[in-house]
C-alpha positions in Angstrom: 20.5 -20.9 -3.1 23.6 -21.4 -5.1 27.0 -19.8 -4.3 28.1 -17.5 -7.1 31.7 -17.1 -8.3 33.3 -13.7 -8.6 36.5 -13.9 -10.7 39.0 -11.1 -10.4 39.5 -9.0 -13.5 42.0 -6.2 -14.4 42.9 -5.1 -10.8 42.9 -6.8 -7.4 39.7 -6.7 -5.5 39.4 -3.5 -3.6 35.9 -3.8 -2.2 35.6 -2.9 1.4 36.1 -5.6 4.1 33.5 -6.4 6.6 34.8 -4.6 9.8 32.5 -3.9 12.7 33.1 -1.4 15.4 31.3 -3.5 18.0 30.0 -7.0 18.4 26.5 -7.8 17.3 24.0 -6.9 20.0 22.3 -9.4 22.4 18.7 -10.0 21.2 17.3 -9.2 24.7 19.0 -5.8 24.7 17.8 -5.0 21.2 14.2 -5.9 21.8 14.3 -3.8 25.0 15.6 -0.9 23.0 12.8 -1.3 20.5 10.3 -1.2 23.4 11.9 2.0 24.7 11.7 3.6 21.3 8.0 2.6 21.1 7.3 4.1 24.5 9.2 7.3 23.6 7.1 7.6 20.4 4.0 7.4 22.6 5.3 10.2 24.9 6.1 12.4 21.9 3.1 11.5 19.8 1.5 14.9 19.8 4.8 16.6 18.8 6.5 14.2 16.5 4.1 11.8 14.9 1.3 11.8 12.3 -0.7 9.5 14.6 0.4 6.1 13.4 2.3 5.1 16.5 4.9 3.5 14.3 8.2 4.5 15.9 10.1 4.5 12.6 7.6 6.7 10.8 7.1 8.9 13.9 10.8 9.7 13.7 10.7 11.5 10.3 7.4 11.4 8.3 5.8 14.5 9.9 8.6 16.8 9.0 7.5 18.9 6.0 11.1 19.6 5.3 12.0 15.9 5.0 13.5 16.6 1.5 16.1 19.0 3.0 16.8 16.6 5.9 16.9 13.3 4.0 19.8 11.9 5.9 18.0 12.1 9.2 16.2 9.0 8.1 19.4 7.0 9.0 18.8 7.8 12.7 15.3 6.3 12.7 15.9 2.6 12.3 15.1 0.2 15.1 15.9 -3.5 15.8 18.9 -5.4 14.8 19.6 -3.2 11.8 19.4 0.1 13.7 23.1 0.8 13.2 22.9 0.7 9.4 23.8 4.3 8.6 24.0 3.9 4.9 25.3 7.0 3.2 24.4 9.3 6.1 27.9 10.8 6.4 28.4 11.3 2.6 27.3 13.5 -0.2 24.0 13.5 -2.1 24.2 11.7 -5.4 21.4 12.3 -7.9 20.3 9.6 -10.4 19.4 11.4 -13.6 19.8 8.5 -16.1 17.7 5.4 -16.0 20.1 3.5 -18.3 22.5 0.8 -17.2 25.9 -0.6 -18.2 27.1 -3.4 -15.9 30.8 -2.9 -16.5 31.3 0.8 -17.5 28.4 2.6 -15.8 27.9 6.3 -16.8 27.9 9.0 -14.2 24.3 9.9 -13.3 23.1 6.2 -13.4 22.1 4.3 -10.3 24.9 1.7 -10.8 27.6 4.4 -11.0 26.5 5.7 -7.6 26.2 2.4 -5.7 29.7 1.2 -6.7 31.6 4.2 -5.4 33.9 3.7 -2.5 32.8 6.7 -0.4 29.5 7.0 1.5 26.7 8.4 -0.8 23.0 9.2 -0.2 21.5 8.3 -3.6 18.2 10.1 -4.7 16.4 10.4 -8.0 15.8 13.4 -10.2 12.4 12.2 -11.4 10.1 9.2 -11.8 11.9 6.3 -13.6 11.8 2.6 -14.3 15.3 1.1 -14.2 15.7 -2.2 -16.0 19.1 -3.4 -14.9 21.2 -5.5 -17.3 22.9 -7.4 -14.4 22.7 -7.5 -10.6 23.2 -4.2 -8.9 26.3 -4.9 -6.9 26.3 -2.5 -4.0 29.4 -1.1 -2.2 29.4 -0.3 1.5 27.9 2.9 3.1 25.2 3.6 0.5 21.6 4.7 0.8 19.1 4.3 -2.1 16.4 6.8 -1.2 13.4 6.8 -3.5 11.3 9.5 -1.7 10.0 12.2 -3.9 9.9 10.1 -7.1 8.2 6.9 -8.3 11.2 4.6 -8.8 10.8 1.0 -10.1 13.6 -1.5 -10.2 11.9 -4.0 -12.5 12.2 -6.4 -15.4 15.8 -7.4 -15.0 18.2 -8.6 -12.2 17.8 -6.5 -9.0 19.7 -5.6 -5.9 22.6 -7.6 -4.4 24.3 -6.7 -1.1 27.3 -9.1 -1.0 30.0 -8.9 1.6 29.4 -5.2 2.3 28.0 -3.3 5.3 25.9 -0.3 6.1 23.2 -0.3 3.4 19.8 1.4 3.5 17.2 0.6 0.8 14.2 2.9 1.1 11.1 3.9 -0.9 11.6 1.7 -4.0 9.2 -0.4 -6.0 11.1 -3.7 -6.7 9.3 -6.3 -8.8 9.5 -8.7 -11.7 13.1 -9.4 -11.0 14.9 -11.9 -13.2 18.0 -14.0 -13.1 21.3 -12.4 -14.2 24.8 -13.7 -14.5 27.2 -15.4 -16.8 28.5 -11.9 -17.4 30.9 -9.3 -16.0 29.7 -6.9 -13.4 31.4 -4.0 -11.7 31.2 -3.6 -7.9 33.7 -0.8 -7.3 35.6 1.8 -9.4 38.6 -0.4 -9.4 37.1 -3.9 -9.9 34.8 -5.9 -12.0 34.4 -9.7 -12.1 32.5 -12.5 -13.7 29.2 -13.5 -12.1 27.6 -16.9 -12.3 23.9 -17.2 -12.6 22.0 -15.3 -9.9 18.8 -16.4 -8.2 16.5 -13.6 -9.2 15.8 -12.1 -5.8 14.4 -8.6 -5.3 17.0 -7.9 -2.6 19.7 -10.5 -2.0 21.8 -10.1 1.2 24.8 -12.4 1.0 27.3 -12.1 3.8 26.2 -8.6 4.5 25.7 -6.8 7.8 24.0 -3.6 9.1 21.3 -3.6 6.4 17.9 -1.8 6.6 15.2 -2.3 4.0 12.3 0.1 4.7 9.1 1.3 2.9 9.6 -0.7 -0.3 6.9 -2.4 -2.3 8.0 -5.8 -3.6 6.3 -8.4 -5.7 6.6 -11.1 -8.3 10.3 -12.0 -8.4 11.8 -15.2 -9.7 13.1 -16.4 -6.3 12.8 -14.5 -3.0 11.6 -10.9 -2.5 14.2 -10.4 0.3 16.7 -13.2 1.1 19.5 -13.0 3.6 22.0 -15.8 3.7 25.6 -16.9 4.1 26.5 -15.2 7.4 24.4 -12.1 7.0 23.3 -10.4 10.2 22.3 -7.1 11.9 19.3 -6.6 9.6 15.9 -4.8 9.9 13.1 -5.3 7.3 10.4 -2.8 8.1 7.3 -1.0 6.6 7.4 -3.0 3.4 4.4 -4.1 1.4 4.8 -7.5 -0.2 2.3 -9.1 -2.6 1.9 -11.7 -5.4 4.8 -14.0 -4.7 5.6 -17.6 -3.7 8.8 -17.8 -1.6 8.7 -14.4 0.1 11.7 -14.3 2.4 14.5 -16.8 3.1 16.7 -16.1 6.2 19.5 -18.6 6.4 21.6 -20.3 3.8 21.1 -24.0 4.5 20.6 -26.3 7.4 24.3 -27.2 7.4 25.6 -23.7 7.2 26.1 -23.1 10.9 27.6 -19.6 10.5 24.0 -18.4 10.3 23.6 -19.1 14.0 24.9 -15.5 14.4 22.1 -14.1 12.2 19.8 -11.5 13.9 16.9 -10.1 11.9 14.0 -7.8 13.0 10.9 -7.9 10.8 8.5 -5.1 11.8 5.5 -3.2 10.6 5.4 -4.9 7.2 2.2 -5.8 5.4 2.2 -9.3 3.9 -0.6 -9.0 1.4 -2.5 -10.7 -1.4 -1.1 -13.5 -3.5 1.6 -14.6 -1.1 2.2 -18.3 -0.6 4.9 -19.0 2.0 8.1 -17.9 3.8 7.1 -14.7 5.6 9.8 -15.6 6.6 11.5 -19.0 6.5 14.2 -19.1 9.1 17.3 -21.1 9.9 19.7 -21.2 12.9 19.5 -17.5 14.0 17.3 -15.2 16.1 14.3 -13.6 14.4 12.1 -11.0 16.0 8.7 -10.7 14.1 6.8 -7.8 15.6 3.6 -5.8 14.7 3.3 -7.1 11.1 0.0 -7.5 9.3 -0.5 -10.9 7.6 -3.6 -10.8 5.4 -2.9 -13.7 3.1 -1.0 -17.0 2.9 -1.6 -20.2 1.0 0.8 -22.7 2.7 2.0 -21.0 5.9 3.2 -17.6 7.1 6.3 -18.3 9.4 8.4 -21.4 9.1 11.9 -22.7 9.6 14.4 -25.4 10.1 17.7 -26.0 11.9 16.4 -24.8 15.2 15.9 -21.1 14.7 14.6 -18.9 17.5 11.4 -17.1 16.4 9.9 -14.4 18.6 6.5 -13.4 17.2 4.9 -10.5 19.0 1.9 -8.3 18.4 1.2 -9.4 14.8 -2.2 -9.8 13.2 -2.7 -13.1 11.4 -5.8 -13.5 9.1 -6.0 -17.1 8.0 -7.2 -18.0 4.5 -10.7 -19.4 4.2 -9.4 -22.9 3.2 -9.7 -25.3 6.1 -6.4 -27.1 5.6 -3.9 -24.2 6.1 -5.0 -22.2 9.1 -1.7 -22.7 10.8 0.7 -19.8 10.9 3.7 -21.9 11.5 5.5 -24.7 9.7 8.4 -26.7 11.3 10.3 -27.9 8.3 12.7 -30.8 7.6 12.5 -32.3 11.1 10.3 -34.7 13.1 8.3 -33.4 16.1 10.9 -35.0 18.4 13.3 -32.4 17.2 11.2 -29.3 16.5 9.5 -29.5 19.8 12.7 -28.1 21.3 13.0 -25.2 18.9 12.2 -21.9 20.6 9.2 -20.5 18.8 7.1 -18.0 20.8 3.9 -16.1 20.2 2.9 -13.3 22.5 0.0 -10.9 21.9 -0.6 -12.0 18.4 -4.1 -11.6 17.0 -5.4 -14.8 15.4 -8.3 -14.3 13.0 -10.5 -16.7 11.0 -9.1 -19.8 12.8 -5.4 -18.9 12.6 -3.2 -20.6 15.1 0.5 -20.6 16.0 2.3 -23.8 17.2 4.6 -22.8 20.0 7.6 -24.9 20.9 10.6 -25.1 23.1 11.1 -22.4 25.6 8.6 -20.4 23.5 5.8 -22.7 24.8 6.6 -21.7 28.3 5.1 -18.7 30.1 8.5 -17.5 31.3 10.5 -17.2 28.1 13.0 -14.8 29.6 15.1 -14.2 26.5 12.3 -12.4 24.6 10.0 -11.2 27.4 11.7 -7.9 27.7 9.8 -6.5 24.7 6.2 -5.4 25.0 5.2 -4.9 21.4 2.4 -2.5 20.6 -1.0 -4.2 20.8 -2.0 -6.2 17.8 -5.2 -4.2 17.6 -3.1 -1.2 16.4 -1.4 -3.1 13.6 -3.8 -1.7 11.0 -2.8 1.9 11.7 0.9 1.1 12.1 1.1 -0.6 8.8 -1.3 1.6 6.8 1.6 3.3 5.1 3.6 0.1 4.3 5.3 0.1 1.0 6.7 2.9 -1.1 5.3 6.4 -0.2 4.1 9.2 -2.3 6.2 12.0 -0.8 5.9 15.6 -2.1 8.4 18.3 -1.4 7.3 20.8 1.2 4.7 18.5 2.6 4.6 15.7 5.2 5.5 12.4 3.6 
């Protein structure tokens, strides 16, 4: 992952600084809170939910007036990214124009909305395919909400969340993303700058915090589908459907970039589907809670990492491929066993099918791994129902989503 240069043009950089109202949460407290939300969803199942038992979906999907209460979604996140409010406290901005100009975006385009300084909840007037000319450089406190339309970000560079905070990406189809760069790109009304060549990720989180990516369908991008690097943290990746891709998800910049020790990512209720090869995710340094996901395909491995990350895998369903040489869920990369045997990799309540197996290590190989044992994920036998709606949804106004 190369570091990109952003050269000042015209006016001084006025993009928001990364200020946080509270320190990042302790992993044990966060997983306990996730457990409490799951239990609350069980208690309220008859009243709130559509029967999935998915605590995020149970929070909003059964409301037939979801279209009039769009910003309620911001209160439904769980995990490390649960404080990502996006544009909850701002106005609704409607995308009416699928065109794109990277430096002088027109009002009504997606880019014009995401670069504004004030909070905005961005929705779409109709179905559209948006082929961006350069990376979509987001400003802080934005939600891109694709519900009610079929919205595809495809065929060009895609979404970049760089040194900003409080971002929600929901209900988009993100695919066939290409490299951009060697071009000028605007990231606020007051500033644009020169971008070097990008990686071609679907969603690139670079030094960002309080980010939630939910109910998106992602496939076939040049580099990663969702990558989070360079000091990013407080992230939840949930309810997404990922297919037809090699290096799915990179979490951590490099083995030598120790700032990523503060990275905390929740990966929940996603469906990792056909045509995937590896990195679901690949982790470095930080703490990664992988809970109640459905893994129905991998060619090399499902979950891997290097540089001593802590991986807490709970209540997932792993269906190994038929080939006999890649049944293992895990891959300890770039280290001999004498080192990785001390990395804290834990599997609890995971369902292993067709010969799948998870190699535990460190404290995770012990029966009393206190740091993570405060979470009782939903049983892996329920993963199918909880992930049935993974990916972008066909939401109709006046009806349950």
